[in-house]
C-alpha positions in Angstrom: -1.2 4.0 12.1 -4.9 4.4 12.0 -6.0 2.1 9.1 -3.8 -1.3 10.1 -5.2 -4.1 8.0 -4.9 -7.7 9.2 -3.2 -9.8 6.9 -2.9 -13.6 7.5 0.8 -14.6 6.6 1.6 -17.2 3.7 4.8 -18.9 5.2 6.9 -17.7 2.7 7.7 -14.0 3.8 8.7 -12.9 0.2 5.8 -13.7 -1.3 3.2 -12.9 1.9 4.9 -9.4 1.9 4.3 -8.8 -1.7 0.8 -10.0 -1.5 0.5 -7.9 1.7 1.8 -4.9 -0.3 -0.2 -5.6 -3.1 -3.8 -5.5 -0.8 -2.3 -2.0 0.3 -1.9 -0.5 -3.1 -5.7 -1.6 -3.9 -6.8 0.0 0.0 -4.6 3.3 -1.0 -6.7 3.1 -4.1 -10.3 2.8 -2.4 -9.2 5.3 0.5 -8.4 7.8 -2.4 -11.4 7.3 -4.3 -13.5 8.0 -0.9 -11.6 11.0 0.1 -9.6 10.1 2.6 -6.1 11.2 1.3 -4.0 10.7 4.7 -4.9 7.0 5.2 -4.0 6.5 1.4 -1.1 8.6 2.4 0.4 5.9 4.9 -0.3 3.1 2.6 1.7 4.2 0.1 4.9 5.5 1.9 4.4 1.7 3.5 4.7 0.5 0.0 7.1 2.4 -1.0 9.1 1.0 1.8 8.3 -2.7 1.9 6.9 -3.3 -1.6 9.0 -4.9 -4.6 10.6 -2.3 -7.0 6.9 -2.4 -9.3 5.1 -1.8 -6.4 7.0 1.2 -5.2 7.0 3.0 -8.7 2.9 2.1 -8.9 2.7 3.5 -4.8 5.1 6.7 -6.4 3.0 7.5 -9.2 -0.3 7.4 -7.1 1.5 9.5 -4.4 2.6 12.2 -6.8 -1.6 12.9 -7.8 -2.7 12.5 -4.1 0.2 15.7 -3.8 
């Protein structure tokens, strides 16, 4: 991926992956604002695959706006 962001692993995996997905959601919004739709789309797809149900829903909503 173009925008690989290193997120520190926080001991417990489930927490770190939720935190990582939250970070990716924020980043996707930022990419969207600067017009990097490709970067935003990649991040959102990762969140849909790896996030919890709430995060996946959020990512789907943002992805629809990008389309």
